[in-house]
C-alpha positions in Angstrom: 53.0 -88.8 136.8 54.9 -89.4 133.5 57.8 -87.1 132.8 57.1 -85.5 129.4 57.0 -82.2 127.6 59.4 -80.0 125.7 62.0 -80.2 128.4 63.7 -83.6 129.0 62.4 -84.1 132.6 63.2 -87.8 132.4 66.9 -86.8 132.3 66.5 -84.5 135.2 64.7 -87.1 137.2 68.0 -88.8 137.6 69.0 -86.2 140.1 66.7 -87.5 142.8 68.9 -90.1 144.3 72.3 -88.2 144.3 70.6 -85.0 145.5 68.9 -86.7 148.4 72.1 -88.6 149.3 74.0 -85.3 149.3 71.3 -83.7 151.5 71.4 -86.6 154.0 75.1 -86.1 154.4 75.4 -82.3 154.2 72.3 -80.6 155.4 72.6 -77.9 157.9 71.5 -78.7 161.5 68.7 -76.2 161.6 66.2 -76.3 164.6 63.0 -76.5 162.4 64.4 -79.6 160.7 64.2 -81.5 164.0 60.4 -81.5 164.0 57.5 -82.5 161.8 55.2 -80.5 163.9 53.2 -78.4 161.4 53.1 -75.5 163.8 56.9 -75.4 164.1 57.3 -75.8 160.3 54.7 -73.1 159.6 56.4 -70.6 161.9 59.9 -71.3 160.4 58.6 -70.9 156.8 56.9 -67.6 157.5 60.1 -66.3 159.3 62.3 -67.4 156.4 60.2 -65.5 153.8 62.6 -62.7 152.5 64.9 -63.2 155.5 68.3 -64.9 155.8 68.6 -68.1 157.9 71.2 -66.3 160.1 68.7 -63.7 161.1 65.9 -66.2 161.8 68.0 -68.6 164.0 68.1 -66.5 167.2 64.4 -65.5 166.8 62.8 -68.9 166.0 63.3 -70.8 169.3 62.6 -67.6 171.3 59.3 -67.2 169.5 58.3 -70.8 170.1 59.1 -70.5 173.8 56.8 -67.4 174.0 54.1 -69.0 171.8 54.6 -72.8 172.1 51.3 -73.7 170.4 48.9 -72.3 167.9 46.4 -71.9 170.7 48.9 -69.7 172.6 49.6 -67.7 169.5 45.9 -67.2 168.8 45.1 -66.0 172.3 48.0 -63.5 172.4 47.7 -59.8 171.7 49.0 -58.8 168.3 51.3 -56.3 170.0 52.9 -59.2 171.9 53.4 -61.1 168.6 54.9 -58.0 167.0 57.3 -57.5 169.9 58.6 -61.1 169.5 58.9 -60.5 165.8 61.0 -57.4 166.3 64.2 -57.5 164.3 62.9 -59.8 161.5 61.2 -57.0 159.5 58.3 -57.4 157.1 55.8 -57.2 160.0 52.8 -58.0 157.9 54.0 -61.6 158.1 53.6 -61.5 161.9 50.1 -60.0 161.6 49.1 -62.7 159.1 50.6 -65.4 161.2 48.5 -64.2 164.2 45.4 -63.9 162.1 45.8 -67.4 160.6 46.4 -68.8 164.1 43.0 -67.3 165.2 41.3 -68.8 162.2 42.8 -72.3 162.8 41.7 -72.2 166.4 38.3 -70.7 166.0 37.2 -72.3 162.7 39.2 -75.5 162.6 39.3 -76.4 166.4 43.1 -76.1 166.3 43.5 -78.8 163.6 46.0 -77.9 160.9 45.2 -78.3 157.2 47.0 -81.3 155.7 47.1 -80.2 152.0 48.6 -77.2 150.3 45.3 -76.0 148.8 43.7 -75.6 152.2 46.8 -73.9 153.6 46.6 -71.3 150.8 43.2 -70.2 152.1 44.8 -68.9 155.3 46.1 -65.3 155.7 49.6 -64.8 154.5 50.0 -68.3 152.9 51.1 -68.3 149.3 51.8 -71.1 146.9 55.4 -71.7 148.0 54.7 -71.6 151.8 51.7 -73.9 151.5 53.7 -76.4 149.5 56.6 -76.3 151.9 54.4 -76.9 155.0 52.3 -79.6 153.4 55.2 -81.5 151.9 57.5 -81.4 155.0 54.8 -81.9 157.7 52.4 -84.1 155.9 54.3 -85.7 153.0 52.1 -84.2 150.3 53.9 -84.6 146.9 53.8 -81.0 146.0 56.9 -79.0 144.8 58.2 -75.7 146.1 59.7 -72.9 144.1 61.6 -70.2 146.0 64.5 -68.1 144.8 67.0 -70.8 145.5 65.0 -73.6 143.7 64.3 -71.3 140.8 68.0 -70.5 140.3 68.9 -74.2 140.5 66.3 -75.2 138.0 67.0 -72.4 135.5 70.6 -73.4 135.5 69.8 -77.1 135.1 67.3 -76.3 132.3 69.1 -73.5 130.7 65.8 -71.6 130.7 64.5 -68.2 131.9 60.9 -69.1 132.6 59.2 -69.2 136.0 56.4 -71.4 134.5 58.9 -73.9 133.3 60.6 -73.9 136.7 57.4 -74.6 138.4 56.6 -77.4 135.9 60.1 -78.9 136.3 59.9 -78.7 140.1 56.7 -80.7 140.2 57.9 -83.2 137.5 61.2 -84.1 139.2 59.9 -84.2 142.7 60.6 -87.4 144.6 57.2 -88.6 145.6 58.4 -90.9 148.3 60.3 -88.2 150.2 58.7 -84.9 148.9 59.5 -82.9 152.0 63.2 -83.9 152.1 63.5 -83.4 148.4 62.1 -79.9 148.6 64.5 -79.1 151.4 67.4 -80.7 149.5 67.0 -78.6 146.4 66.5 -75.5 148.5 69.7 -76.4 150.4 71.6 -76.9 147.2 70.6 -73.4 146.0 71.6 -71.9 149.4 74.9 -73.7 149.8 76.3 -74.7 146.4 74.3 -73.3 143.5 74.6 -69.8 144.8 74.2 -66.5 143.0 77.1 -65.2 141.0 79.8 -67.9 141.2 78.3 -71.3 142.0 80.4 -74.0 143.6 80.0 -76.3 140.6 82.8 -78.6 141.7 80.9 -79.5 144.8 77.5 -80.0 143.1 76.1 -83.6 143.4 74.1 -83.1 140.2 76.5 -81.1 138.1 76.6 -83.7 135.3 72.9 -82.9 134.6 73.4 -79.2 134.4 73.2 -77.4 131.1 74.8 -74.2 132.1 77.4 -75.3 134.6 76.9 -72.0 136.5 76.2 -69.6 133.6 73.2 -67.4 134.0 71.1 -66.2 136.9 67.6 -67.0 138.0 66.5 -63.4 138.0 67.8 -60.0 137.0 70.1 -58.3 139.5 68.5 -56.5 142.4 68.0 -52.8 141.9 70.7 -50.6 143.4 69.9 -49.3 146.8 69.4 -45.6 147.1 71.3 -43.8 149.9 69.1 -42.0 152.4 70.0 -39.9 155.5 67.7 -39.4 158.4 67.9 -38.4 162.1 66.2 -39.6 165.3 66.1 -38.2 168.8 67.2 -40.4 171.7 65.7 -38.8 174.8 66.2 -40.4 178.2 65.1 -39.6 181.7 66.3 -41.8 184.5 65.6 -45.3 183.5 63.1 -44.3 180.8 63.3 -43.6 177.1 60.9 -41.4 175.1 59.1 -43.4 172.3 56.4 -42.7 169.8 53.9 -45.1 168.2 53.3 -45.2 164.5 49.7 -44.6 163.5 47.5 -47.6 162.9 46.8 -46.5 159.4 50.5 -46.2 158.4 51.3 -48.3 155.3 54.6 -49.5 156.8 54.9 -50.9 160.3 51.6 -49.7 161.7 51.4 -49.6 165.5 55.1 -50.1 165.9 57.2 -48.1 168.4 60.2 -45.9 167.6 62.2 -42.8 168.5 60.9 -39.4 167.3 62.2 -38.4 163.9 64.2 -35.1 163.7 63.1 -33.1 160.7 65.3 -30.0 161.3 69.0 -29.7 160.3 71.4 -30.9 162.8 75.1 -30.1 163.5 77.8 -32.8 163.4 78.7 -32.1 167.0 75.1 -33.0 168.0 75.3 -36.5 166.8 75.6 -39.1 169.5 76.3 -42.0 167.1 75.2 -43.3 163.7 73.8 -46.6 162.5 73.1 -48.1 159.1 69.8 -49.7 158.3 68.5 -51.2 155.0 64.9 -51.6 154.0 64.2 -53.0 150.6 65.8 -50.6 148.1 66.8 -47.9 150.6 70.1 -47.8 152.6 69.7 -45.5 155.5 72.5 -43.6 157.3 70.8 -42.7 160.6 72.1 -40.0 162.9 71.0 -40.3 166.5 71.1 -37.2 168.6 70.8 -37.1 172.4 68.1 -35.0 174.1 67.7 -34.5 177.8 64.0 -33.7 177.5 61.1 -35.1 175.6 61.1 -34.0 171.9 58.2 -32.1 170.5 56.3 -35.2 169.5 53.3 -37.2 170.8 54.7 -40.1 172.7 55.4 -41.5 176.1 58.2 -42.3 178.5 58.8 -46.0 178.6 60.9 -47.9 181.2 63.9 -49.6 179.8 62.7 -52.9 181.1 59.4 -52.5 179.3 60.9 -51.2 176.0 62.1 -54.6 175.0 58.6 -56.0 175.3 57.1 -53.4 172.9 56.8 -54.1 169.2 59.8 -51.9 168.2 60.7 -51.2 164.6 63.9 -52.8 163.5 65.7 -49.5 163.4 64.5 -48.6 166.9 65.8 -51.9 168.2 69.1 -51.3 166.6 69.4 -47.8 168.1 68.3 -48.9 171.6 70.7 -51.8 171.6 73.6 -49.6 170.5 72.7 -47.2 173.3 72.7 -50.1 175.8 69.1 -49.5 176.7 67.9 -52.9 175.7 69.7 -56.2 175.2 
């Protein structure tokens, strides 16, 4: 495809060689980069949606040990999938991953799509994720645009347009190594062309950049609102009292947690506190100890079984701090 249009894409095409050379020398040793298995790449890309690499690393290989193939994932109960996903948040991703696995096994005989357009027909697969899987696993010359890539391209172009970023990403894509190129520009955004103060002196393509670090890809994130809440930690022998969220809840349906305490509590009742952030809310959570079951519909769960339930991220954090689960 010829590089043309209002932006000088021909100039930006010069970044392919130095960027790939930098990536070959400096890329992080991440477990999903050791495989071209589309299942492994798919799982990693879904986990990495809106989640930091550091949070994904301890969960990725554990998830693959539990569900080593798309067939194993498709045959599992959704509660088992959610339990393995616990701690990563945004649980709709896990439900969609499970639903897509069923579709691949039942309707495609376990054969993965090899192009991005077909991937996008599966539950939970958007334009970025489809392009990432298809380019990395199958070498399809299709570009990605996530937050890191968008920031790099906006600084390179001196623009503020998502449409132009998508156009530039596709135009400058290295068609011989599309998967590596996509990962290279994502890596550059994650490690060098970072938000705020980019490390311009370390950038392998800095001579092609119009802004040299000025400007951001998107407006700043909204300030988190401070919220206080309280939960009851009731134990009996080697069991803990848990309640399950209703199936029709808009957030985390079917997940397990401690009962929420709606009444006012005294400071001397607090066993410990934890902080927990969800999107634009920063929670300070007080945990109070109770020797009997709270007034809530729930059940006593053995400590050994609690870790196998689909717990909310907050419940996991509380139970770990209480040394009830590992």
